N, C-alpha and C positions, 0 to 999 in steps of 0.2 A: 499586533492583533492576533490572537490565537485562533486556531481552527477547531471546530468541533468534530466529533467522530462521524457524524452523519455526512458532513461535507467531504471528509477524507474518503469515506466509502463511496460516495457519489462519484467523485473524480476518478477513483480507481475503476469503478464499474463502467464509466464512460470510456475510459482508455482500454479496458480489457472486458468487453461485454459479457463474456462467458464466465468471468471470475466469481468464485465464492470468496467473499471477503469477511473477515472477522476483525473488528477493531476493539482494542482495550485501552482505556485511559489509565496509564500506569500509576499516576500520582493523584488523580482527581483534580489536576490543575489546568487541564486543557492544553498543555504544552508537551507532554511526554506520552507517546502512544506506542502500542505494539500492534502490528498488523500481520495477519496470516492470510496470504493470498494464494488461491489454488486456481490455475488456469491451464487449459490445453495449449494456449499460445506459448507457454514456457517449454514445450516439448523440444528437445534437442539443443536447448540454450544452456549456457553455463549459469551458475548461481549469480555471478556478477551481471550477466546480460539480463537475467530475470529481474534483478533488483533495478537495473537501469530502466527496464520497461515500466516498472511501477513508478519510479521517480519521474519518468517522462509523463505518465498519466497525471501526476500531481502538478503538472504545468508550472514548474519553477517555484512552487511554494515551499519546497523543502529548504530549510535553513533560514527562511524568512518567517512567513506566517506559521509554518510548521517547524517547531524547534527541534524535536527529537522523535525519530520513528525507528523502533526496533522491528526489523522486517524479516519475516520468514516467508519463503515462496516454495511452491510445490506444483508438480504436474498431477492431475487427477489419477487416482488408482483405477486400473482397468477392472 
């Protein structure tokens, strides 16, 4: 069962409440998404740690309900 963009965004915002989240359905199939996540919680973290934080927010759905996610993370600009 595929996830929709609204559900992905909701989960990320629950896990990272200050996050600005943009989700794009890359193929229109509900299986391949791109996410851009900006959060102050990423401050001082490596890119890998930032991505792990987003995957943790997705509560184990990555690789199951969520087939593919091209992920970009960033810290808010001052």
